[in-house]
N, C-alpha and C positions, 0 to 999 in steps of 0.2 A: 504494499500500499504506499502511495506516495504521500509525503507530508504536505501540509497546507502551503508552506513557503515555496517548496519545489513546484507544486502545482500552479501557484500564481506566477512564478517565474516562467515556467513553460508556456502558459497562456499568453503572457505578455510578449515573449519571443516569437510565438506562433503568429500573433496578430501583426507584428512589425514585418515579418518575412514569411508570408504564407507558403510560397513556392519552395523555397530552399528547406523550410521545415518539413513540408510534405515529402520532399525528396529524401531527407535524412530519415524520416520514419519508414518510408517504403524501403529505403536501402537497408536499414537495420533489420526490418522483417525479412528481407531477402537473405541477409547474412544468417539470421536465426534459423530460417527454414532450410537453407542450404547446409548449414552446420549440423542440424539434427538429422536431416535425411541423407547426410554424406554426399550432397551434390555440390562438389567444390566449385563448379562452374558458376552455380547460382550465388554461392557465398562470395565468390570473387566479383561477380557482377554487382552485388549489393554493396560490397566494400568500395568498389569503384564509384557507385552512385553516391554514397556517403562522402567519399573524398571530393568528388566534383561539386556536391552541394556546399561543403564546408569551404572550399576554395572560392566558390561563387560568392558565398556570404561575406567572406573576408574581403574579396575584391569590392563588393558593394560598400562595405564599411569603409574601405580606403578612399573610395571615390566621394564619400559624404561630404558636403560642403562644410568648411570650418565655420565656427560660430561667428556671426557678424557682430561686431561691438555695437551696442545699443547707443544711439545718439538721442538727445533730447528732442522732443517733437517740434517741428517747424510750423509756425502759425503763419498762414498766408494773408489772413485778413487782420488789419490792425484793430486793436481793441478800441471800441467805440464807447462814448459815455452812456449811450442808451443801450443797456445790456439785454433788455427783453425785446422780443419780437413784437411787432404790432399785432393786435387782436383783429382777426378776420371775421367779418360778418357774413353768415350764410346768405346767398341770394335765393329768392323765393323761386320755386320751381313751377312751371305752368302745370295746370291740372291736365291730366291725360284725357284725351278725347275718346269717347266711346265709339265702337265700331257699329256700323249698321248692316 
């Protein structure tokens, strides 16, 4: 049984990278099935899929943009002495005409 922290960690990783996470799970299952059934070609294929998924995840992590330093917000409109917007009055709508 997985512990609660490990389960939460796995869910957060799976949500961030669903494709590579799926490939890792599928590869691990191939390795397990191939190892139990002594099908070494299936186990090798599963290990290859896991390796490719881990390399792909590492590559995407390396390409992640660096954190942009936050600047203070720029205000394009000068502050005006009148801080509130004017109150708009609704215009009366004409009554709908009935069909004949």
